[in-house]
C-alpha positions in Angstrom: 0.0 0.0 0.0 1.0 3.6 -0.6 0.1 6.8 1.2 -0.1 9.7 -1.3 -0.1 13.2 0.2 -0.7 16.1 -2.1 -0.4 19.8 -1.2 -2.5 21.7 -3.7 -4.3 25.0 -4.3 -7.7 25.5 -2.6 -9.5 26.1 -5.9 -8.3 22.8 -7.4 -9.7 20.6 -4.6 -13.1 19.8 -6.1 -11.7 19.2 -9.5 -9.0 16.8 -8.1 -11.6 15.1 -5.8 -13.9 14.5 -8.8 -11.1 13.2 -11.0 -9.9 10.7 -8.3 -13.5 9.5 -7.7 -13.8 8.8 -11.4 -10.8 6.6 -11.4 -12.1 4.6 -8.4 -10.6 6.2 -5.3 -13.1 5.6 -2.5 -11.8 7.7 0.3 -9.5 10.6 1.1 -8.7 12.9 4.0 -8.5 16.7 3.3 -6.9 19.3 5.7 -6.4 23.0 5.4 -2.7 23.8 5.8 -0.4 26.8 5.5 3.2 26.8 4.2 5.6 28.1 1.7 8.1 26.8 -0.8 10.0 28.5 -3.6 7.3 31.1 -3.9 8.2 32.5 -0.5 4.8 34.1 0.1 3.7 37.4 -1.3 3.2 41.0 -0.3 -0.2 42.6 0.5 -1.5 45.9 1.7 -3.8 46.5 4.6 -4.8 50.0 5.5 -2.0 51.5 3.6 0.7 49.4 5.2 2.5 46.7 3.2 3.2 43.4 4.8 4.5 40.0 3.7 2.4 36.9 3.9 4.9 34.1 4.5 2.6 31.1 5.0 0.2 30.7 2.1 -3.1 28.7 2.6 -3.1 25.3 0.8 -5.0 22.1 0.9 -3.4 18.7 1.9 -5.1 15.6 0.5 -4.2 12.2 1.8 -5.1 9.0 -0.1 -4.2 5.4 0.7 -4.1 3.1 -2.3 -2.8 -0.3 -3.4 0.6 -0.3 -4.9 -0.9 -1.1 -8.3 -3.1 2.0 -8.3 -0.5 4.5 -7.0 0.8 5.6 -10.4 -2.7 6.2 -11.8 -3.6 8.3 -8.7 -0.4 10.3 -8.9 -0.8 11.0 -12.6 -4.4 12.1 -12.1 -3.4 14.5 -9.3 -0.6 15.9 -11.5 -2.8 16.5 -14.5 -5.7 17.9 -12.5 -3.9 20.2 -10.0 -1.4 21.7 -12.4 -1.8 25.3 -13.4 1.8 25.8 -14.6 2.4 28.6 -12.1 4.7 28.6 -9.1 2.8 27.4 -6.0 1.0 24.4 -7.6 2.2 22.2 -4.8 3.9 18.9 -4.2 3.1 15.2 -4.0 4.7 12.9 -1.5 4.5 9.1 -1.7 5.3 6.8 1.2 5.1 3.1 1.7 2.4 2.1 4.2 3.0 -1.0 6.4 -0.4 -1.6 7.7 -4.0 -0.3 7.6 -6.8 -1.5 9.9 -10.5 -0.7 9.6 -11.6 -0.1 13.2 -15.3 -1.2 12.7 -14.5 -4.6 11.3 -10.9 -5.3 12.1 -10.1 -5.8 8.4 -6.4 -5.3 7.6 -4.3 -4.5 4.6 -6.0 -4.0 1.2 -9.4 -5.2 2.5 -9.5 -2.2 5.0 -9.4 0.3 2.1 
């Protein structure tokens, strides 16, 4: 199993969720997060004073899939979340040792 974490722009969330649902992804966890990368934030003005916003709001999606489905999920996120601008986000892929469904006690792939 693989854990795929994607940090994406807020306005791309619904589009990515719909695309993942179409390819058979049955569940995901979404969190609102703040951070920065190469884009290093941006400058804004408030009441005439200029200030720098270092941590930009993003969305973090977490999806657990079988090893066979990981490439398809990654490709779908890449195609759907990409705008071509700095700040599109990142995808992190980790190996997952175990998953357990609390309600039934199912483990491994059956728990997904």
